[in-house]
N, C-alpha and C positions, 0 to 999 in steps of 0.2 A: 883160290881166286882164279877167274878165267882171264885169259889174255886176248879174248876175242876182239876187244877194242883195237888191238894192234894188228890183227890178222887181216884186215881189209882196208883198202884205201890208204896205203902207207904214204902216198904222196902228200897227204895232209901234213905230215911232219917233216917235209923236205926242208923247210926254213926253221931256223931257231925261233923259239917262242918270243924272245926279247927283240926279234927283228920285225915282228908283226906291226904294221903301221898303226899309229894311234887312231882311235875312232874320232868322230866329230865331237864337238863340244856338248852334244846331247848326252844326258846321263846314261850310263851303261845299264843293261838289264841285270838284275840281281838273280843269281842262281845259287841256291843253298844245297850243298852236298852234305848229306847226313849218312855217315857210314863209319863203322869202327875199324875198317881196314884202310890204313894210310895209302896203300898202293892204288886203291880205287879212286881216291881223290886225285892222285898224281896222273893216272891214266886218263881220267875224265877231262882234266884241265888240258892235257896235251892234245887230246882229240878235238877239243873245242877252242883251242888257243886263238885261232884266227876267225872264229865264227862271228858273223854279223847279221843282224836283223833290223831292217829299217835304218841302216847306216849306224847302228849302235852295237857296240861290242858287249862283252859279258864281264860282270864283276862276281867272282866266286866267293862264297861264304862257306868255309869248311868247319864242320862240327863233327865230333867223334862219338856222340851218344844221344839218346833220346832226351835226356834231361837238358843237355846243352842246346838241343834243337828247339825245345820249348822256349827257352830264354832268347834264343837267336831270332825266332820269328816275332817275338814281342819287340825286340830291339830293331828289327828290320821288317816292318809291316808291308813295305813296298817290294818285298821279294816276289819275283815273277814266277819262278819255278823252284820246286823242292824235289830233288832226287833223293828218295828216302829209303834207306835199308830197313827191312822188316825186323831182322834179328840182330840185336846189339846187346845191351846189358841184360835184356830179357828176351824171351822168344817172341814177345809181342810189343817190344818197345816202339817200333815204327808205327804200328796201329794205334798205340796210345798217343803218339805225336800227332797223327792225322786227326784223331778225335779232338785233341787239345786245340789244334789250329782252327778247326771249324767251329767248335762249340764254346771254348773258353776265350781264345784270342779273337773269336768272331771274324776271322779272316776268310771271306768267301772267294776272294779273287785269286790268291796264289794257286797255281796249278801244282798238284801233288802227283808224282809218279813213284809208285812203290817199286823198289828193286830188291830182288831176293836171290841168294845163291842156293836157297833151300826151299824150292817151290811147294813141297808138301807141308811145310810148316804152317802155312795159312792158305787154304783153298781159294783160288782166284775168284770163283763165282761168289762165294760168301763175302769176300773182301769187297768186291765191286758193289754188291747189294747193300751191305751194312755200313760201309764207310764212304764218305764223300771224297773219293779220289778220282783222278782223271785217267790213270792208266796203271797197268800192273805188268811189270816186265821181269823176266828172269835175266840175271846178269849175263848169261851165255848168249842171250838174244841180242844184246846191245853192241853190234858192230859199230864201227865209226860212222858209216853211212846211215845206219838206222838211228844212231844217236843224233846225228845231224837232223834227220827228218823229225824225230821226237822233239828236239829243241825248237825247230821252226814252227811246228804245229802248236806246241804249248805256248810259245811266246805270242804267236798270232792270236790265240784264244785269249790270253791274258790281256794283250793290248786292246782287243775288242771289248772285253769286260770292263776295263778301266774307262774306255771311251764311252761305253753305254752308261756307266755310273756318272761320269762327268756330264754326259748329255742329260741325264735325268736331273742332276742338281741344277744345271743351267736352265732346263725347262721349268723346274719348280720355281726358280728365281724369276723367270719371265712371267709365269702364270701369276705369281704373287704380285709382281709389279703391275701386271696387266689389270688386276682387280681395281687398281687406283691409277690407271694409266694417264688420266687427265690431271693428276696432281704433279706439278713440275718437279718436286723433290724426288719423285720416283724415276725420273728419266735415267739417272745414272745406274740405278739398280736394274732397270729394264734393259738398258744397253749392255751392261756388264753380263747379264744373264744370256743375252743373245750371242754375245761374243764367245762366251764359254761353250754355248751349245754348238755353234757352227765350227769352232776349232776342235771340239771333241769329235764331232761328226766326221771331220776331215782328218782326224788323227794328228792335229797340229799341236805343237808344244812350244812355239816361239812367240813372237811379238805381235800384238794386235791392238789397235786403238780405233775409237770412233771419234772423229774430229769434226767440229763445226767451223766452217769458214764464215766469218762475218761479211756479208755481201757489201757492206758499206766501206770496208777497208780497201784501200787502193791496191795493196799487195800484202803478201804474207810477211814481208820484211817490216811492215808498219803495224804488225800485231794482228793479223787476220785470223789466226788459228786458236781454237779453244778445244782442249781435250776433254771430252765428256766422260769417257770411261776407257779402261785399258786393262790388258793382261800382259804377262811377261815383263818385258823391259818397261812397259808403260803402267804397270801396276802401282797404285799409290799416287799417281800424278793427275787424277781426275779433277777437273775444275780449274786447272791452270790455263791461262790465256795469254795472248799477245806475245811479247818478247820472252816471257817466262816459259810459255809453251814451246817456243822455238828452240829453247835450250835442250829440250828432251828429244828433239827430232834430228836425225842424222841428215847430212846433205843429200844422201840418196832418197830418203823418205820425203824430204822437202821437194826434191825434183819430181818424184812421183805425184805428189799432191798438186804441184803446179801444173803438170801435164794434164792431170784429170780435170782440174778446174778450167784450164785453157780450152780443152777439147769438149768439155761437158759430157764426158762418158767414162765408162769403166776402163781401167788399164791393167793389163797383165804384162809384167816385165820380169823375166827370169822366174824366181820363186816368190815374187811379190804380187799382191793384188791390191789395187786401189779402186774402191767402188765410189761412184759419184751419184748424188741425187739432189735435184734442185726442187725445192718446194714451191707451191703457188705463190707464196709470199716473198719469194726471192732468196730464201735461205739456202745456202749451199752446204751440203753435208758430205762427209767423206768417211769411208771405211778403209783402213789400211791393215793388211795382214802380210806377214813375211814368214819365211820358212815353210812354204807350201809344198815344195818338191814338185813332182810331176802330177798335174791335176787332170782328172778325166773330164769328159764333156759333162757328165752328171755333176761332178764337183763344181765345175764352172757355172752350171745352171743354178746350183744352190747358192753360189756366191752372188749371182745376179739378183736372185730373188731376195736374198738377205739384204743387199744394199738398198733395194727399193723399199722393202718392208720397214726397215729401221728408219728410213727417211720419212715414210708415211707416218710412222708412230711419232716421230719428233714433230712433224708438221701438226698433228692433232694436239700435241701438248702445247705447241706454240700458240695455236688458235685458242686453246683454253686459257693460257696465260693472258692472251690479249683480252679475252672476255673478263677475266678477273681484274685486269688493270683498268678496264673501262668501268667496272663496278666501283673500284676504289676511287677513280676520278669523279664519278657521279656523286658518291658519298661526300667527298671533300668539297666539291662545287656546291652541293646543297648546304653543307655546313657553312661555307663561306657566304652564300647568298643570305642565309639567316643572319649572320653577323653583320653583313652590309646593311640589311634592313634595320638593324638596331644601331646603326651608325658606328659600328666597330669594324676593325679591319679583318679581312680574311686570314691574315697571318696569325690571328689569335688561335684559330682552330688548328693550324699547322703546328704552332708551338705546343698546344695542349697535347696533340697527338704524339709528338716526339718526346715530350717530358713524360707522358704516361708510359711510354715503352721503357724508358730508362728506369722509372720507378718499379714497373712490373718485373723487370729482370732482376733488379736489386732485391725486390721483395721475395723472389724465388720462383716466380712463374716461369714456365719453359718458353723456349723461343717462339713456338707456335702461338701460345696464348698471348705473349707479349706483342706479337705482330697483329693479332686480332684486335687487341685493345688499341693499338696504334691506329688501325684502320677504322675502328668504330667510334673512337672518342670524338672525332669532329661532329658527330651527330648529337652531342650532349645537350645542346640547346635548340634542337630542331623544332621543339614544341613552341618556340617563340613566334613561329609563323602564324599561330592562332591568337596572338595577343595584339590588341588594338595599338596603333602607332602612338596615340596620345599617352598611353600608359607605358608602352615599351620604351619610348624615348623621352619620358618626362625628366627634366634636369634636376628637379628637387626630390624631396622624400615623398614616397607614396603614402596615401591614406590607407587605413586598414583594409578598406574595401578594394582599393586598387592593388594592394599587395596580395590579397587573396586571388585576384585575377592573374596577377603576375606569377604566383606560385603554380597556377594550373598548367603552366607550360611543361612541367615535368610529366604530368599525366597525358597531356596532348601528344607529346613526343613519343611516349611509350605506346599509346594507342595507334599512332601512325605506323610504327615499325614492328609491333609484336607479332603480326600475322605472317611475316615473311619467314620462309624456310631457309634463308641464307644466313650463314653464321655471322657475317659481319653486321647485317641488319638486326639479327637477334641480339647480338651484343650491344648494338647501338640502342635498342629499346631498353635494355636493362640499365645502361649508363644514363640515358635520359631520365629514367624513373628514379634512380637512386643517388645521383651525384649531389643532391642537396640534403640528403639525410646526414645526421650527425652521429659520431661514434658513441657519445654518451646519451643520445636521444635529444628530442626537441627540434629535429629537422622536418622537412616535408618531402613528399606528400603524405607519408604514412606514419611518421614519427617512430620509425623503427631504430634499433641501435645495435652496436657491436657487429658480430659476424652475421646477423640477420641482413645486414646491408651487403649486397653482392660486392665481391672484391673489385670488380671492374668499376663499380660506382665509387668505392672508397678511393681507389687510385686516381680516377679522373677528377674527383673532388679536390684532391691536393693539387693536381696539375692546373686545374681551372682557377682555383683561388689564387695560387701563386702567380699565375700569369695575369689575372685580372688586377691584382694589387699593384703589379709592376707596370701597368698600362694606363694611359689616360682614358677616361670615360667621360660621357656627357655630364656625369654627376660628381666627378672627382678628378684629381690629378694623380699621376703615378707616385707610388711610395718609393722611398729609397730602400736599398737592400737590407740595411740594419733593422729598419722598422718591420719589414716583411718577416725577417727571421725571428724577431721578437714575438710577432703575432703567432707564428707557428709553434714556437716554444710554449707560449701561453695557452694555445688551443690543443696542445698535445694531450690526448686522452679525453678531450672535450668534443670539439668539432671533428678532429681528425684522429685516426687510429695512431697510437704512439709509434708503432713499428714503421708506419709509412712516413711519419715526420722524420724519423731517424734516416730512412732511405733518402728523403729529400736533402737533408743536411749532408749526408755522406756523398751525394752526387751533385752538390750545389755548383761546383765548377762546370760540370757538363751541362747542367740545367741553364746556367747563365749563358753559356756558349750558344745554346739553342736560341735563347732570347735574342742574342746579338745577331745570329745568322738569319733569323726571320724577323728582323726589326720592322716596325710600322713605318 
């Protein structure tokens, strides 16, 4: 074994190893020492005892054979550097390990430096050409200062590889979210991706959050902050708002946010950055990043662009949400207008909407489909706009001819809405057409049955009839609840799908609560 590590820069060892100051709370760089000579492990650890890179010390993983090294890299995939002896239990054990790391463990990030005391055992040019290693050193070459240089270069390379990989993942998430950037539910994914991208670009590994300040709140103490996305200490708290959000913010962060909002501009304080962007609608958005260290002018420029771009993205999503909300209101207003024309209250369509959503969820539809049916069901009787008043509001029973005209409202409503390419209006067309069909057949307009009736129509039929029976109409008084339940039990499998009748009875308390909340 060569003692060259001890022959140079002896001042490195002036202090005892156990007196070296503890590194910061950031995780240490993992260095795996693979050598069958214990003295090599001891000397290497002594030489690098006080080594730091990016304010992070080293964690040594010592293994004595190629077989142990293969298991160790599987157990520690985040190893930054492997100092690997070539000759151990076999003359090519180290080369076998290098091949295993790259091809079987599929670890492309760890830097591998081969060390050999027998350079003729594996020709350097052949090794560099045929194996994915990063350096090849004879043990006699590795003085203390050269080992320091090797560690510094290797860890810098590893750090940048990890940052690029994280940047790639963050960018992929941003691109994926950007494909549907105008869908509100993707805001968190979009913001999360951009956070990961910018922090990896700046080699950050600490806390970051994107926070929306409600412009209507008097101050943050009254619940002005909403965390949209986060990493580090803020990971997992996306979506919390008001007082709950403040629980996750330190006094220092709250102070930074207050200052940025007060001044209306970005703030750099020590190693913290708080970006501020105010949208044209008055929404105030904040980006907070900590643990930045010393930032270059280029880094600061990136942060400025980031703060503005994420604000613009959020503003676009806000505008889209406003358009969707306007569409929802128009649908509901139109449904209410039809009910008013037939001398029924607008609250009927609100009750049908909420009851339909409850039934849809209990039936097993996902949240998105349940919300679509909630938004579309107010259009179930929109076709009544084409029915003459004398027939629509007749207090007595209809003649067969009048009833045929009355039944035509299902087709009229369908024809009105079917040409739209909007999901809500498309769903409304289907509901208008099918909500008078019967599970066993005999309904209108097409006398279809069973699953040929669209599930949206089947669900709305139950909600509509339940609410109609419990409400006063021009031709009848409201039924009591026992009588309504008896009718649904009697029509289970006849007018209504049995499974949906069960859903109604399972959720009867919630359904009754909706009727009470939206009473006429």
